[in-house]
LOBA-574840 format. One record per residue (C-alpha): residue in three letters; x negated, z negated, y. Coordinates in steps of 0.25 Angstrom, whole numbers, padded with zeros to 4 digits, always signed. Layout:
ALAXZY;...
***
This chain:
UNK+0268-0223+0070;UNK+0258-0232+0064;UNK+0259-0226+0051;UNK+0257-0212+0057;UNK+0244-0217+0064;UNK+0239-0222+0051;UNK+0241-0209+0045;UNK+0234-0202+0057;UNK+0222-0211+0056;UNK+0221-0209+0041;UNK+0221-0194+0043;UNK+0210-0195+0053;UNK+0203-0204+0043;UNK+0204-0193+0032;UNK+0199-0182+0041;UNK+0187-0190+0045;UNK+0184-0194+0031;UNK+0186-0180+0026;UNK+0177-0174+0037;UNK+0167-0185+0033;UNK+0167-0181+0019;UNK+0166-0166+0022;UNK+0154-0169+0031;UNK+0147-0177+0021;UNK+0150-0166+0010;UNK+0144-0155+0019;UNK+0131-0163+0021;UNK+0129-0166+0007;UNK+0124-0152+0003;UNK+0114-0152+0014;UNK+0108-0165+0010;UNK+0108-0161-0004;UNK+0102-0148-0001;UNK+0091-0154+0007;UNK+0088-0166-0003;UNK+0091-0160-0016;UNK+0089-0145-0016;UNK+0075-0144-0011;UNK+0068-0149-0024;UNK+0079-0146-0034;UNK+0080-0158-0044;UNK+0087-0159-0057;UNK+0099-0166-0053;UNK+0113-0159-0054;UNK+0117-0154-0040;UNK+0132-0157-0040;UNK+0130-0171-0046;UNK+0120-0175-0034;UNK+0129-0168-0024;UNK+0142-0176-0028;UNK+0134-0189-0029;UNK+0128-0187-0015;UNK+0141-0183-0009;UNK+0149-0194-0015;UNK+0139-0204-0011;UNK+0138-0199+0004;UNK+0153-0197+0005;UNK+0157-0211-0001;UNK+0147-0217+0009;UNK+0152-0209+0021;UNK+0167-0210+0018;UNK+0166-0225+0015;UNK+0160-0227+0028;UNK+0169-0219+0036;UNK+0181-0222+0029;UNK+0179-0237+0030;UNK+0177-0236+0045;UNK+0189-0227+0047;UNK+0198-0234+0038;UNK+0195-0248+0044;UNK+0198-0242+0058;UNK+0211-0235+0053;UNK+0215-0248+0045;UNK+0213-0257+0057;UNK+0222-0247+0065;UNK+0232-0246+0055;UNK+0232-0261+0053;UNK+0234-0264+0067;UNK+0245-0254+0068;UNK+0252-0259+0056;UNK+0250-0273+0060;UNK+0256-0271+0074;UNK+0268-0264+0069;UNK+0271-0274+0057;UNK+0269-0286+0066;UNK+0278-0280+0077;UNK+0289-0278+0066;UNK+0287-0292+0060;UNK+0287-0299+0074;UNK+0300-0292+0077;UNK+0306-0297+0064;UNK+0301-0310+0066;UNK+0305-0312+0080;UNK+0319-0309+0076;UNK+0318-0321+0066;UNK+0310-0330+0074;UNK+0315-0343+0080;UNK+0304-0344+0091;UNK+0291-0339+0097;UNK+0283-0347+0087;UNK+0289-0340+0075;UNK+0286-0326+0080;UNK+0271-0330+0082;UNK+0270-0336+0068;UNK+0278-0324+0062;UNK+0270-0314+0069;UNK+0256-0320+0065;UNK+0261-0321+0050;UNK+0266-0307+0050;UNK+0254-0301+0056;UNK+0245-0308+0046;UNK+0253-0303+0035;UNK+0254-0289+0040;UNK+0240-0288+0043;UNK+0236-0292+0029;UNK+0246-0283+0022;UNK+0243-0271+0031;UNK+0228-0273+0028;UNK+0230-0273+0014;UNK+0240-0262+0013;UNK+0233-0253+0023;UNK+0219-0256+0018;UNK+0223-0253+0004;UNK+0231-0241+0008;UNK+0220-0235+0017;UNK+0209-0237+0008;UNK+0216-0231-0004;UNK+0221-0220+0004;UNK+0207-0217+0010;UNK+0200-0219-0003;UNK+0209-0209-0010;UNK+0209-0199+0001;UNK+0194-0200+0003;UNK+0191-0198-0012;UNK+0201-0186-0013;UNK+0196-0180+0000;UNK+0181-0182-0004;UNK+0183-0178-0018;UNK+0190-0165-0014;UNK+0181-0161-0002;UNK+0169-0165-0010;UNK+0174-0156-0021;UNK+0179-0145-0012;UNK+0169-0145-0001;UNK+0157-0153-0002;UNK+0156-0150-0018;UNK+0158-0135-0016;UNK+0149-0134-0004;UNK+0138-0142-0011;UNK+0139-0134-0024;UNK+0139-0121-0017;UNK+0128-0124-0007;UNK+0119-0131-0018;UNK+0122-0119-0028;UNK+0118-0109-0018;UNK+0106-0116-0012;UNK+0099-0121-0025;UNK+0104-0110-0035;UNK+0091-0103-0035;UNK+0082-0115-0032;UNK+0087-0128-0038;UNK+0093-0124-0051;UNK+0080-0116-0055;UNK+0071-0128-0050;UNK+0079-0138-0058;UNK+0076-0131-0071;UNK+0060-0131-0068;UNK+0051-0142-0069;UNK+0048-0150-0057;UNK+0035-0144-0054;UNK+0042-0130-0055;UNK+0053-0135-0046;UNK+0044-0140-0035;UNK+0036-0127-0035;UNK+0049-0118-0035;UNK+0054-0126-0024;UNK+0041-0124-0015;UNK+0041-0109-0018;UNK+0056-0108-0014;UNK+0053-0116-0002;UNK+0041-0108+0002;UNK+0048-0094+0000;UNK+0060-0098+0008;UNK+0052-0103+0019;UNK+0040-0093+0019;UNK+0042-0089+0033;UNK+0042-0104+0037;UNK+0032-0115+0036;UNK+0028-0114+0021;UNK+0019-0125+0021;UNK+0029-0135+0027;UNK+0041-0130+0019;UNK+0034-0132+0005;UNK+0029-0145+0009;UNK+0042-0150+0013;UNK+0049-0144+0000;UNK+0038-0151-0008;UNK+0039-0164-0002;UNK+0054-0164-0003;UNK+0054-0160-0017;UNK+0044-0171-0021;UNK+0052-0182-0013;UNK+0066-0178-0020;UNK+0066-0173-0035;UNK+0052-0173-0041;UNK+0049-0183-0052;UNK+0039-0194-0048;UNK+0027-0189-0054;UNK+0029-0175-0049;UNK+0033-0180-0035;UNK+0020-0188-0035;UNK+0012-0176-0039;UNK+0018-0166-0029;UNK+0018-0176-0018;UNK+0003-0178-0020;UNK+0001-0163-0020;UNK+0009-0161-0007;UNK+0002-0173+0000;UNK-0012-0169-0005;UNK-0012-0154-0006;UNK+0000-0149+0002;UNK-0007-0137+0008;UNK-0012-0132-0006;UNK+0002-0134-0012;UNK+0009-0126-0001;UNK-0001-0115-0002;UNK+0001-0115-0017;UNK+0016-0115-0016;UNK+0016-0104-0005;UNK+0007-0095-0014;UNK+0016-0098-0026;UNK+0028-0095-0019;UNK+0023-0083-0012;UNK+0018-0078-0025;UNK+0031-0081-0032;UNK+0042-0078-0022;UNK+0036-0065-0016;UNK+0032-0060-0030;UNK+0017-0060-0027;UNK+0020-0049-0016;UNK+0011-0055-0006;UNK-0001-0057-0016;UNK+0001-0044-0022;UNK+0001-0037-0008;UNK-0011-0045-0004;UNK-0018-0041-0017;UNK-0015-0027-0016;UNK-0020-0026-0001;UNK-0032-0033-0005;UNK-0035-0024-0017;UNK-0032-0012-0008;UNK-0042-0017+0002;UNK-0053-0020-0008;UNK-0051-0008-0015;UNK-0052+0000-0002;UNK-0064-0007+0002;UNK-0071-0006-0012;UNK-0067+0009-0013;UNK-0074+0011+0001;UNK-0086+0003-0003;UNK-0087+0010-0016;UNK-0085+0024-0010;UNK-0096+0020+0000;UNK-0106+0016-0010;UNK-0103+0028-0019;UNK-0105+0037-0007;UNK-0118+0030-0004;UNK-0122+0031-0018;UNK-0118+0046-0019;UNK-0125+0049-0006;UNK-0138+0042-0012;UNK-0137+0050-0025;UNK-0134+0063-0017;UNK-0147+0062-0009;UNK-0154+0072-0018;UNK-0165+0078-0009;UNK-0162+0092-0015;UNK-0147+0090-0010;UNK-0149+0085+0005;UNK-0156+0090+0018;UNK-0166+0079+0019;UNK-0167+0071+0033;UNK-0153+0074+0037;UNK-0139+0067+0036;UNK-0125+0072+0042;UNK-0113+0067+0049;UNK-0100+0074+0050;UNK-0089+0068+0058;UNK-0079+0071+0069;UNK-0085+0073+0084;UNK-0081+0059+0089;UNK-0089+0053+0078;UNK-0102+0059+0082;UNK-0099+0054+0096;UNK-0098+0040+0091;UNK-0111+0041+0083;UNK-0118+0047+0095;UNK-0114+0034+0103;UNK-0120+0026+0092;UNK-0133+0033+0093;UNK-0132+0044+0082;UNK-0140+0056+0084;UNK-0137+0069+0077;UNK-0147+0081+0075;UNK-0136+0091+0074;UNK-0121+0091+0076;UNK-0112+0103+0071;UNK-0098+0104+0075;UNK-0088+0107+0064;UNK-0075+0111+0072;UNK-0068+0116+0059;UNK-0068+0102+0054;UNK-0068+0095+0067;UNK-0081+0088+0063;UNK-0096+0087+0067;UNK-0108+0088+0058;UNK-0121+0080+0062;UNK-0135+0082+0056;UNK-0144+0070+0057;UNK-0159+0069+0054;UNK-0162+0058+0044;UNK-0176+0050+0042;UNK-0183+0050+0028;UNK-0177+0036+0026;UNK-0163+0040+0029;UNK-0151+0034+0021;UNK-0138+0042+0022;UNK-0130+0029+0018;UNK-0136+0022+0030;UNK-0133+0034+0040;UNK-0119+0035+0034;UNK-0116+0020+0036;UNK-0121+0021+0050;UNK-0112+0032+0054;UNK-0100+0025+0048;UNK-0103+0012+0055;UNK-0101+0020+0068;UNK-0089+0029+0065;UNK-0083+0025+0052;UNK-0084+0031+0038;UNK-0072+0039+0040;UNK-0076+0047+0052;UNK-0090+0053+0048;UNK-0097+0059+0036;UNK-0112+0056+0034;UNK-0120+0062+0023;UNK-0133+0070+0019;UNK-0134+0085+0021;UNK-0133+0089+0006;UNK-0136+0103+0000;UNK-0127+0111-0009;UNK-0130+0123-0018;UNK-0122+0135-0022;UNK-0128+0134-0036;UNK-0136+0144-0044;UNK-0126+0154-0049;UNK-0127+0158-0064;UNK-0128+0173-0061;UNK-0130+0185-0070;UNK-0135+0194-0059;UNK-0128+0206-0066;UNK-0118+0216-0063;UNK-0108+0210-0072;UNK-0099+0198-0070;UNK-0084+0196-0068;UNK-0079+0202-0054;UNK-0071+0192-0046;UNK-0058+0199-0047;UNK-0059+0200-0062;UNK-0062+0185-0064;UNK-0048+0180-0060;UNK-0036+0187-0055;UNK-0031+0185-0041;UNK-0018+0190-0035;UNK-0019+0205-0031;UNK-0017+0202-0016;UNK-0029+0193-0016;UNK-0039+0205-0012;UNK-0031+0208+0000;UNK-0029+0194+0006;UNK-0038+0190+0018;UNK-0042+0176+0013;UNK-0050+0167+0021;UNK-0061+0160+0013;UNK-0073+0153+0017;UNK-0086+0150+0008;UNK-0098+0141+0009;UNK-0109+0148+0002;UNK-0122+0155+0004;UNK-0123+0167+0013;UNK-0115+0179+0009;UNK-0121+0193+0008;UNK-0110+0200+0017;UNK-0119+0213+0015;UNK-0116+0214+0000;UNK-0107+0227-0003;UNK-0096+0218-0009;UNK-0095+0210+0004;UNK-0098+0219+0015;UNK-0084+0222+0017;UNK-0079+0207+0015;UNK-0074+0199+0026;UNK-0085+0188+0027;UNK-0088+0180+0038;UNK-0102+0172+0035;UNK-0108+0161+0043;UNK-0121+0154+0039;UNK-0122+0138+0040;UNK-0136+0136+0035;UNK-0148+0132+0043;UNK-0154+0142+0052;UNK-0165+0151+0046;UNK-0161+0146+0032;UNK-0161+0157+0021;UNK-0146+0159+0016;UNK-0144+0163+0001;UNK-0133+0174-0001;UNK-0131+0175-0016;UNK-0120+0164-0018;UNK-0112+0167-0006;UNK-0112+0182-0008;UNK-0107+0180-0023;UNK-0096+0170-0018;UNK-0091+0179-0006;UNK-0091+0191-0016;UNK-0081+0185-0026;UNK-0071+0182-0014;UNK-0073+0193-0005;UNK-0081+0205-0011;UNK-0075+0218-0007;UNK-0083+0229-0013;UNK-0088+0233-0027;UNK-0085+0218-0030;UNK-0072+0214-0026;UNK-0070+0199-0022;UNK-0057+0191-0025;UNK-0052+0193-0010;UNK-0059+0204-0003;UNK-0051+0202+0010;UNK-0055+0188+0012;UNK-0061+0183+0025;UNK-0073+0176+0020;UNK-0080+0165+0028;UNK-0094+0163+0021;UNK-0102+0151+0026;UNK-0117+0152+0022;UNK-0121+0138+0019;UNK-0133+0140+0009;UNK-0148+0141+0012;UNK-0160+0143+0003;UNK-0169+0131+0002;UNK-0182+0132-0005;UNK-0180+0119-0012;UNK-0166+0119-0016;UNK-0161+0133-0016;UNK-0148+0137-0010;UNK-0142+0125-0002;UNK-0131+0122+0007;UNK-0131+0110+0016;UNK-0120+0100+0019;UNK-0121+0104+0034;UNK-0120+0119+0031;UNK-0107+0117+0022;UNK-0100+0108+0032;UNK-0103+0118+0044;UNK-0098+0130+0035;UNK-0085+0123+0031;UNK-0082+0120+0046;UNK-0084+0135+0049;UNK-0075+0139+0037;UNK-0064+0130+0042;UNK-0065+0136+0056;UNK-0064+0149+0050;UNK-0050+0146+0044;UNK-0053+0149+0029;UNK-0043+0145+0019;UNK-0053+0142+0008;UNK-0068+0139+0006;UNK-0077+0143-0005;UNK-0089+0133-0008;UNK-0098+0138-0019;UNK-0108+0127-0018;UNK-0110+0113-0023;UNK-0118+0100-0021;UNK-0117+0085-0018;UNK-0106+0078-0011;UNK-0107+0076+0004;UNK-0098+0069+0013;UNK-0099+0078+0024;UNK-0096+0090+0016;UNK-0084+0082+0010;UNK-0079+0079+0023;UNK-0080+0093+0028;UNK-0072+0099+0016;UNK-0061+0089+0018;UNK-0060+0094+0032;UNK-0059+0108+0027;UNK-0048+0104+0017;UNK-0041+0098+0029;UNK-0041+0111+0036;UNK-0033+0117+0024;UNK-0045+0125+0019;UNK-0048+0125+0004;UNK-0062+0123-0001;UNK-0066+0127-0016;UNK-0080+0124-0021;UNK-0088+0127-0034;UNK-0088+0116-0044;UNK-0103+0117-0046;UNK-0113+0123-0057;UNK-0119+0110-0061;UNK-0113+0110-0075;UNK-0103+0102-0083;UNK-0110+0089-0081;UNK-0114+0090-0066;UNK-0108+0081-0055;UNK-0097+0086-0046;UNK-0102+0096-0035;UNK-0098+0096-0021;UNK-0090+0101-0013;UNK-0082+0105-0025;UNK-0080+0090-0030;UNK-0073+0086-0016;UNK-0058+0084-0016;UNK-0056+0094-0005;UNK-0063+0105-0013;UNK-0058+0113-0025;UNK-0069+0113-0036;UNK-0070+0127-0043;UNK-0077+0129-0057;UNK-0081+0142-0064;UNK-0075+0148-0076;UNK-0078+0162-0083;UNK-0067+0172-0086;UNK-0063+0165-0099;UNK-0061+0152-0092;UNK-0073+0145-0096;UNK-0080+0136-0086;UNK-0094+0140-0081;UNK-0104+0132-0089;UNK-0111+0126-0077;UNK-0099+0122-0069;UNK-0097+0108-0065;UNK-0086+0100-0071;UNK-0078+0088-0066;UNK-0065+0083-0061;UNK-0067+0090-0047;UNK-0065+0104-0053;UNK-0052+0111-0048;UNK-0052+0125-0052;UNK-0059+0135-0061;UNK-0062+0150-0057;UNK-0071+0162-0062;UNK-0085+0159-0059;UNK-0093+0164-0071;UNK-0100+0178-0071;UNK-0093+0182-0058;UNK-0098+0195-0052;UNK-0101+0194-0037;UNK-0109+0200-0026;UNK-0124+0197-0025;UNK-0131+0195-0012;UNK-0139+0207-0008;UNK-0131+0217-0017;UNK-0126+0218-0030;UNK-0117+0209-0040;UNK-0120+0198-0050;UNK-0112+0189-0059;UNK-0113+0174-0057;UNK-0107+0161-0062;UNK-0104+0148-0056;UNK-0094+0139-0050;UNK-0097+0145-0036;UNK-0092+0158-0040;UNK-0078+0152-0045;UNK-0075+0146-0031;UNK-0072+0160-0024;UNK-0061+0162-0034;UNK-0054+0149-0031;UNK-0056+0150-0016;UNK-0050+0164-0016;UNK-0038+0160-0024;UNK-0036+0148-0014;UNK-0037+0156-0001;UNK-0028+0167-0007;UNK-0017+0156-0011;UNK-0018+0150+0003;UNK-0017+0164+0009;UNK-0004+0167+0002;UNK+0002+0153+0002;UNK-0004+0146+0014;UNK+0005+0133+0013;UNK+0003+0131-0002;UNK-0007+0120-0008;UNK-0017+0131-0013;UNK-0026+0122-0020;UNK-0015+0115-0028;UNK-0009+0129-0032;UNK-0023+0133-0037;UNK-0024+0121-0045;UNK-0010+0122-0051;UNK-0012+0137-0054;UNK-0025+0136-0061;UNK-0026+0139-0076;UNK-0029+0127-0084;UNK-0043+0128-0092;UNK-0049+0118-0101;UNK-0042+0104-0103;UNK-0028+0104-0098;UNK-0026+0101-0083;UNK-0037+0099-0073;UNK-0051+0097-0079;UNK-0066+0095-0076;UNK-0070+0109-0081;UNK-0059+0118-0074;UNK-0052+0109-0065;UNK-0037+0114-0064;UNK-0041+0127-0071;UNK-0044+0142-0068;UNK-0040+0147-0055;UNK-0028+0155-0055;UNK-0027+0163-0041;UNK-0012+0164-0036;
***
């Protein structure tokens, strides 16, 4: 019975010892992970772990085993002594002569038994406990603690400590700070970095490095954290933040620079374009949507004349200007009220048809002989508009033509008719001279007037008003055989025309090979047409430049002369009717096609391969 109790007590002791060992083993990785893994020193991990575990296990086991053993030994001794004393007393009583003998024997036996049991049991228990504890500790440490620690450490520090151990102390500290910052980027970066640096300095840094880092942390912690954060973000995020910021900054700066440069260039151009021969003195223009004018009126702007442009959805205002007038100042004043993208402000520029190089003879190349059009062109009822001088609709070649004419010049002004009559006859003549498409419905806007100082001129106001009329008339293409300086209102009006799916084709200009680009042909929304003879040679006075798109017959062409008769003339103005007729025809037969692209693709290449500054895409090839 007593033996069984000792076994039970021993078993309980083993259980508590083993639980204690496992508890200690489980706590070791955490302690080590916190104390050892943050900085990442040069020690071998397994040796440090084994030494730490052995020391802590030995201390804890010794304390607990000693207490438990003492209690168990005392209980075992008490039980054993009681049992043996009772047995020996019984034996002694049988041999004893009297009561005194029993007492003496009992005391003697008790002393001997106690001594013997203490020696035997203590030695046995100590040996057994020591052997068992050692075996259990070794086995559990190896199987449980060791494996858990090895796995935990290998998984935790594989990417951090092993790399850091191979670097210098300075690199290890920087790497650790960077890793800490990246892992805790959404938390308190400054606090985490300071704690990591402090912990690293206190544990594994050499004395000289420790003092240096400590001084930096104490004296300039904020700067160190900022530098560490910048390095970490730059390294770990592969510079993405910095790159994005740089791209955004560059984009914003480029946008601002472009806007400022454009504004400066436009102001310079405006100043350069203020040619007294090319503007109507004492006047400036504003074109915008109706609500803009209401805002300007609220700010005190007063306009001399306002014209509605229903086809474009705009209004055109004319403003009298003093002698000291500056268009840049006026423009900026309007922009300050409504914004630069809601209104156009410019001078009232003049444009010319150019002096035709005419032979005034009965000769010349008839329009239909200059270039071949598809046979059905003559029977198609095309809708073409033209901005030019007045058309002599009484001329025999035009008397039967379908021409609707309207004047947009100042009331009472003299309207020349030579240039407009020539262009109209190339397109729609139906008499002795046959035009390219006699059945065409031709909308002829008269925009030129005779000026005693400048000759035949057309103002920006007349051109814009005429374009609005042509849009409202539903034309498919517009012929503009005139040229002049750039103008913001005219450019905006042509953009509106293009948005209405109306094609605009204009003369490249007759200024010669070295002349500046002429407008409106040089605008993006307009097709620029130059002139060639029947042999494909460019007209000697034709403008050149990268804005040229197509070449068409325009040298020594026979056409109707205002007042009667026929003459032959040369110039880019007379090449445009061929291109505009081809565009209108193609849109008539293929309304859903990209007409301009087809004309460019189908052109016969002339001069240098590909598009060039002399012929554009090449010679027109009507389809």
